[in-house]
Steps between C-alpha positions, in 0.01 A plus 500: 500500500749488464796702560530839340655460158804698390397695198664465160485661163707225335319306227421140591697363205821642642427384855437144386853460369644496851412410856818649640501691826441837348299491181517773243352802667400531865353152558689240702414173331595273790238673714243453225584131471478430874184709521353295214585178685315637801194576286493148356535340844222723633259357243550153652360619831204673341411192296525310829243738649242417233586129503397469862835346594584619853790735571746236613419151611619161613662399170824638361331587169234718663751656742750601230225619264432763763856548627653584162263795469623651827772676301243719324386757756852571635628532145210730404565740783880491510546556127233771500730689735799428273309627197412818687869561573594447135224731382620760748833516316320647197258741668509730802399375843187718512395357162572146622297565815204623296522196276512259796198665663294501180593143410439383854152650507423342162605159631276534806206593279573208266496260795155622605351499150639311202697244701212442744262435209755279325531274803126453549332597170255689720443851627341410833706686757280405793687178577860610534779724371853377452810702591727286286849527357415782257333700778811458716734580212310820430512628857868409530570710189316792655709468818823456303425831327579674827784273607709555185599842632695333783872429454542159339684356799222609735235356266687169488525476878134593540393231254703228672377606846139484386557146374696372799310680776153468350359338814533838671205612286293222656596620847413859410166388359420316821559818701261708289137553604276218370318746275822542299572128462300457176700773322826368644416171332607668174844568652562174687269221619347540845206262456235768448217500248505782248173606338385780273271694731288332764317258274716498187702212360791355691847586367733201475851636546720246325812720485568754774723802443763367743738335421448563127589869507833388648546258210432778248749730674762222491427452130540872439841491669591193294462716190838652585651153451339454160672810357850384594747381233428149378745299710435701813122469457519123455721458805266702719190316377658167585635622834168641614295211360719223642532677837122520529461136395766372741351701786163343426641146497694554825220667697210294367710185517577564866128535571422176317784320681325557830254236386132498422200360680370151437345476153671820381589531130848395383791725589543645149130595491529676835817672377323644195162565659567855617236757594377707207214699660658724614828411332754403766870590467574131433238491222664801335851357535379172349346668196707811430836331548465261204340768282793738547749218445323419174549847351862459377407172333195664340739745332647214299173325422426439133245313293123494462429455872706804595333706228154386610558582867649836406187589302281426803734697726477812286124534540427364849185696576353430156568130560346518847182669386449238227600182676235492775190528276663263251565234764150553641345449156713190436386360835136539403565315174684218679222463755240496224685223319551298819170548682257648249479821704742793540496504883519882481337523846818351646692810388276765656766571762811426291790484567351321800355188339380184669407187306409150615770244414298347215493835315868587542736468208795268488845659500547383140189691391606803705835520323344438158265796545795708623694425182198585285454832682868595460492405131197722441654790691830496309386647164289760680789609719740499206265726303462741790875506570568585136231768500631648822858507370429635151206737548472572873205706612500690826261264679722201416754599762242389758421160342 
C-alpha cells in the first residue's frame, strides 16, 4: 500500500484550508503530505518497471531514478505503524488488534489477487507468485496486532533490535533442517526456493518479514512523538531524523573511505547504493532519517503541491490499487505507438520485466508517462478522499 490511513470524519473542504501538523479532527496533515510524496515517488519506480529501464545502472540518471524510490517501502511500513498507534488512541487495544489482523489479511489477499492481475494482466498462476510489499505489509500488521499489548518501551527496543540484529535470523535459518528453509525464506533470506506444493509455482519473496516488522514497531513507537505538543514534536522529529542521517553518513562514509576495487562506481554511488533486499540497517537509516526530518517542514507546507500530495496521502491504498493497472495500460499504449505492438508478453512476470535495449524507453519518456499517470490519478483520489470524509461506509476504513 500503503501505510494504514488515519481515519477522519472531517469534510474535505475544511481539511483543504490547512496543511498544519494537526488538521481539524484526528488526521495529522504532515503525515498525509509525506505519505503522498512517497506514493508519487513510488509511481516512478513502477513506470520504470514497464519501461524496461534497469533498476540502477551506469549513468547517474538511471541510478537516481531508482534510488529516489528507495524511500517508499520504509516510509510505507514505518508510517503504517505510526497510523496504528494514532488509531489506538481512539479505540481499545483489542479493537485495534482485530482491525490490524483483518486489514492485514485483506492486504495479503489483495497481493495474491487484484495486485497480481494488475501487474501482469493475466491470471496464469503457474509461472510465479510474488510476495511483494503489500504481502509483507499485511503480515507485519497481523504480527503487530499481538505486539501492541507489550509496553511501549519494550516494543520500541524489540523493533530496533530486529532491525539492527537482523542477520541473526539468517544464522538461525542456516541452523534449521533443510526442509524448513523454504518457509524460512518468508522470514529472512537463506537462499532456498519456495514453491506452492511439489509442482506448483515458485514464490518470489521480494520483501521478507524481517527486518520490516521491526520498522513497523519503530513506527508504532514513533506515534508517541507525533502526539506531543507542537514545538516538542518538531524538535523530536528533527533530532531523530538528523541523528539517523548523520549515523548513516558516518558509518557508510567510513566503509566507502576504505576504497573500492578497480573499476568500482564513484564514491557517492557506493555511499548511496545500500542493500534493500533485505533492507540493511544502513538502508533504513538512509531513507527514514530524511523522511522524519521532513515532517516538521511538511507542517508548514502550503500551495497546490502540498494540497495535491496531501490528497494522495489520505487514500494510499486506493491510489496503490489504481496506479499499477493504470501504468500498465499506459505502457501498452506507449509501446503500441512506438513499435506497433503492445509487447504485453514482456509483462507476463511483472514487476520482473526484461527488455532488449532497443525496446527500452528513454528517461524523458519514462518521466512523461509518470506525470501523465499522476495527473490521471489526482481527480480520482480527490473524489474518493471527499467521499470517504463526507459519507464514510464501513468498508472504506480498509481502503
